[in-house]
C-alpha positions as CSV (number, residue, x, y, z in Angstrom):
1,M,73.6,118.5,19.7
2,G,72.7,120.0,16.2
3,K,68.6,119.9,17.2
4,L,69.3,122.3,20.0
5,K,68.5,125.9,19.9
6,K,70.7,128.5,20.7
7,D,68.7,130.4,22.9
8,D,67.8,127.3,25.2
9,I,69.9,128.3,28.0
10,S,68.3,125.8,30.3
11,K,68.6,122.7,27.7
12,L,72.4,123.4,27.5
13,G,72.9,123.2,31.1
14,H,71.0,119.9,31.2
15,K,73.3,118.9,27.9
16,I,76.4,119.7,30.3
17,N,75.0,117.8,33.1
18,Q,74.3,114.7,31.4
19,L,78.0,114.7,29.9
20,K,79.3,115.3,33.5
21,K,77.3,112.2,34.5
22,R,78.3,110.4,31.6
23,I,82.1,111.0,32.4
24,S,82.0,110.1,36.2
25,R,80.2,107.1,35.4
26,T,83.2,106.1,32.6
27,E,86.1,107.0,34.9
28,I,84.5,104.5,37.8
29,S,84.3,101.5,35.2
30,G,87.9,102.3,33.9
31,N,86.8,103.1,30.3
32,T,88.0,106.8,29.8
33,S,88.3,106.6,25.7
34,K,85.9,109.0,25.6
35,V,86.2,111.3,28.5
36,E,88.5,113.7,26.8
37,F,85.9,113.9,23.7
38,R,83.0,114.9,26.4
39,K,85.1,117.5,28.5
40,M,86.0,119.5,25.0
41,R,82.3,119.0,24.3
42,I,81.3,120.4,27.5
43,N,83.8,123.4,26.9
44,K,82.2,124.0,24.0
45,I,78.7,124.2,25.4
46,K,80.0,126.7,28.0
47,K,81.2,129.0,25.2
48,Q,78.3,128.9,23.6
49,I,76.1,129.7,27.0
50,K,78.9,132.8,27.4
51,E,78.1,134.3,23.7
52,I,74.2,133.9,24.6
53,L,74.8,136.0,27.5
54,A,76.7,138.2,26.2
55,K,74.0,138.9,23.2
56,K,71.4,139.5,25.7
57,K,73.2,142.0,27.8
58,K,73.8,143.9,24.5
59,K,70.4,144.5,23.7
């Protein structure tokens, strides 16, 4: 995720969707070892998006 620019909200949203797909696939297969980590990353990306939107509103 280090390669993503902070201002690319569409790319961040795409990353969230990728992680959600991985979570659903792992829950189907029964391998839930990384689900919590992926949920944590989704929350981290959502916080980044909120910060970006807050900065744009201030301008």
